[in-house]
N, C-alpha and C positions, 0 to 999 in steps of 0.2 A: 504494500500500500504506500502511495506517495501523496502526501497532502500539502506539500509546499505550493505556494501560488505561482502560476506561470507568469513570467515577467511581462509577456505581451498582454495578458489579462489584467495585470496590475496597472499597466499603462492605459489600457482601455478604460478601466474604472476611473482613473484620475482625470482623463480627458473628458469623460462624460460628466463628471462632477463639476469640472470647470465650466462646461457649457451650460449646465443647469443652474449654476449659482445665481446668475442675474434674474432668473425666473422664480421669484420667491412665492411663498404661500398666498400673499395678497394678489399676485398676478393670476394664479390659478383660481382663487376664489372669485375674482372679478369676472373671468371668462366663463366660469361655471354659472355664475348668476345671470350673465347676459347672453348665454348660449352662443358664445363667440369662439370660432375655431382658433387655436393658438398658432397663427401664421408665423409670428416672429420666432417662436421656439422651433417650429418645424424647419424654418429656413436656416436657423443656426446649426441644427444637426445635419441638414442637407449640405450646407456649405463646407462642413467638416468632413464630408464623405461617409458619414455614418449610416445614412439611409440605405445605401447599397451594400452594406457589410456582407450580406449573405448571397448576393448575386455574383455569379462567376466573373472572374477578372476579364475574360474575353468579351464580356458584354458591359464593361465599364464599372463593375462592382468590386468589392473587396475580397471576394473569394473565401471568406471565412466560414466557419462552421456554426452550429447551433449554440455551442458554448459561448462564443463571442457575442452572438446576437442576444442570448439570454442575459448576459452580463450588462449589456447596454440597456435592455428593458428593465432589469432590476434596479439599476442606478437611476434611471429616469423616474421610476415610481418612488424610490426611496428619497429622492430630492424633495418630495412633497407634491410633485406633479401627479402622483398616483395614477389612476386609470385615465384621467383626462390627457395626461402626457403620453402614457404608454399607447393608448388607443390611437393617438394622432399619428404614430409612426409604425405601429405593429404591422399593419397590412403592407406598408411600403417595404418594410424590412423582410417580411417572409411571405406575404400574400401571393406573390407571383411564383411560388414554388412549383405549382403544376405546369406553368409555362416553361420554367427552367428544365423540368424533368421530361415533359411530354410534348411541348410545343414544337412546331416546325422551326427550322433554322431561320426562315423568313420572319416568322412571328417573334422569335427571340430578338433578332436584330432590330426589328421595328420598334419594340416596346421596352425591352429590358434596360437599355442605356438611359432612357428617359425616366424610368422608375428609379434607377441608381442615383441620378442627379437630383431627384426630388421634383422634377419638372412634371411628371405624370402621376396623378393620384388614381389608384384603383381600389374599388370597393369589392365586396364579396357577397354574392346573392345566392343563398342556399335555402334558408328557412322560409317556410310558408305558413300562413295562418292556421290551416287545417292539418298540417303535417307535423310541425314541431320537430322533435328529435327523430321521428320516423321518416327519414329522408326518402326512402323508397316510395313514399306516398305522395310525393310532390306532383302538382298538376300543371305547372307552367310548361307550356307546349311549344316546341319549335318544329315547324313543318318546312321541309326542303322544297324550295322553288327554284330550280335551276342552279345558279351559282350562289344562292343565298338561302338563309332561313328566315321565316317569319315567326316572331315570338309573341305569344299571348299568355298572360298570367299575372300573378301577384306574389311578391316576396315581402317579408317583414324582417325587422332588425338588421337592415342593411346599413352598417356604420359607414360614415363618411360619404354617403350618397350625394349629399349636397355639394361637396368639394371635388368629387371624383369625376373624371371624364370617361372612365371605363369601369366595367364591372365584370368580374369573373362570375358568370351566370350558369347555374346548373339547371338544365331543362330536360324535359322528356322528349326524345325524338321518336320513341316507340311506345305506344300505350302499354301499361304494365300488364294488362291481360293478354297481350301478344308476346310477352317475354317468357323465356324458359325459367329465368330467375328474376325475382323482384329487383335485384340490383343491376340487371341489364337494362339497356334502352335509355340510359341517361347520358347526356353530352354536356361538355363544358364549352361555353362560348365566351370570348372576350368582346363584350358588347358595349355599344355607346350608351352613355347615360344622358348626354346633352343632346337629346333628340325629341322632337314634338310628340313622338309615340310613347315617351316615357314620362310618367307622372310621379313626383316624389313628395311625400308628406312626412315631416318629422313626427316622431312619436313622443308625446309628453311623458317624461319619466322622472324617477326620484333622484337620480344622480348621474354623474359623468356627462354633464350637459354641455361642456365645451365641444364635445364630439357628438353630433346628432346620430341617433338611430332612426331609421326611416322605413316607412312602408312605401314600396315602389311597385307601380303597376306598369305592365308592358302591353300596349294596345296595338299589336301588329308591327312591332319593331323589326326592321330588316337588318340582318347580320350577315356579312359576306362569309362564305364557306372558308375563305382563307384566314378568318379570325376564329376558327374552331381550334380548340386545344386537343391535339392528338386525334384519335379515331372516334368516329361517331359511335355512340352507344357504350363507351368505356369511361364516361365521366366520373362515375361513382368510384371506380378503382383508382382513378387519378387523385380523387380527394383523399382516399384512405392513405395514400403515400405520405401525405403531410400531417396526418393526425397526431402522430407521436411528437413530432417537432412542435406542433401547436400546443400540445399539452405542456411541454417543457417551458415554452416561452410564457404562457399564461401563468404557470406556477411561479416563474421568476417575477412576474408583475405582482402577484399576490405577496411574495416574499418582500419585495421592495415597499409595497404599501404598508405591510405590517411593521416594517422597520421605521418608516416615517412616523407612524402612530406611536410606536414605542419610544422613539427619540423625544417627541414632544411630551409624552406622559412622564417620562423620567425627569425631564427638565422642570416640568410643573411641580412634580412631587418634591423636588429639592428646594424650590423657592417658596411654595405656598405654605404659609404658617396658619395653623388653627390650634387653639388652646396652648399657644406659646411654643409650638414646636413644628418643624416641617412635617407635612403629612407623610412624606416618604419614610419617616421613622416608624410608622405604624405598619405592622405586618399585614393588616387588612388591605393596605395599599401596595406594599413592597412585594408580597408573595405573588399576587396575580401578575405583576410586571415581570418578576423573575421567571414565572412559569411561561409567560408569553415569549420571553427571550429564549428559553429552552426549546419551545415549540418551533420558533423560527430557525434556530440553529439546526434542529433535526431535519426540518423541511429543506434547508439548504443542502444538506448532505444528499438527500434523495434527488434533488435537482441536478447536482453536479455528477452524481452517478449516472443518471439518465442521459444527460447531455454528452458525457464522455462516451457512453456506449453508442449513441447515435452517430457521433462524429467518427467513431472507430468502425462504423458499419456493422455493429452487432445488434441482435434483436433487443428491443427495449420497450416493448408494449407494456409489460408489467411495471417497469421502472418509471416510464413516462406517466402512466395513469396514477401510480402511487404518488409521484411527485405532485401532480396537480391536486389530488385529493388532500394530501397533508398540508401543502402550502396554502390552499384556499382556506382550510380550517384554521391554520396557524395565523394567517394574515388577519382573518376576521376576529379571532380571539384577541389578538394584540390591539386591534382597533377598538373592540368592545371594552377591553381593560383601560384603554386610554380615555374613552368616554366616561367610564366609572370613576377613574382617577380625578377627572376634572369636575365631577359632580354636576351641579346645575350649569356651570360654565361650559361643560362639554356640549350642551345643547345650543350654545351661542356660536354663531358663525365666526366671530372674531378669533376664536381659538383654533379653528380649522379641523379639530378632530372629528367633528360631525361629518365633514366632507370625506375624510379618510374612511369613516365608518360606513357611510353610504356606498362608497366605491368598493370597499373590501367585501361588502355583502354581495355585490354583483358577481364576484368570482366564485361563489358557491353555487351559482346558477348557470353562468355562461363561461365559455361557449358550449359547455356541457355540464349538466347537473352532477352533484356529488353522487346521487343515486345511480345515474347511468355509469359512472366510474365504478361503483361497487358491483353493478351488473357485470361489467367487463371482468373485473378481478374474480368474482365468484365463478363465472363460467370458464374463462380462458386460463386462469391461474389455478384455481382450486378444483376445477373439473366438475362443478355442480351443474344441474340441469339448467338450461336456458329459461329465463323467467319471463320473456316477452317475445 
């Protein structure tokens, strides 16, 4: 076992901390309150070359692995940006993975360099109102008409749809009843969002409001066949290729959010005096914070194990899902302990922990719920019967 920090990773952490430093809690609170995308923050990371960290070097990216990408997202979240900051760059850092792995050379050269520089924003359109996690039940339909597809349907929870020019869109090209397997007949298209046939409506939600989540309807959108990712009908398998990496990146964001909350709680517990003594002297305050620290430390180890395995080309389904489960819980427990430490002031926006708490809670639901992670571990690791 080797636990010393890689020098490159140490330098990445330092660089991201320096970039994040000018964007303080007040900046993120203001953008969250006004539902404003963090353009200055995004541009600062793009100008530093960090947006394209996981895109291959031949397409203008940094050519780094998931470990490097996860460190960036962890540090962004830990700065106090939490999920508003991480979500602003998450899809740009890794959302184009299906194109990298399965897109045509023409498709890669046309779009990946623009994503790497931060010039092109891409959203991800998978979830639908009546399908939810049951992706095989999606109804958005793409019908081939010569050299193009015509797309009709509706998606929900499409983050960054307002800012993005393109969307990686999962559609059905073959009705499910005509498929040998329910996972067949789905196709990935790199479709336009800035089109009269596309209608975008932001969803009012409890947190992470600097980055909108949207309902998007497609009313006969035309997508050229040349903007298809890989083969027709294999879109679901292309999505699966990136799931483990996504779990690891989301786990890192949860870890960073928890650390931001813990940092503020510890500082408050040291300076806040009640009954003539700092409240951090009371075990009712200090023990929950110590437990939160231990939980975050354990979660970090699972994340590093999972990211090392994926970068080494080893199977990591168990490790990636475990990391997401533990980090989401640890991050939320840390944020909840921070709220409790602040008492009534925890509910006040000026102390920022309520924002951390709202955003940490999201990660126990999205992009996949804790219950679905347990379904995976029960079936694929423990060998128990499938429950759904």
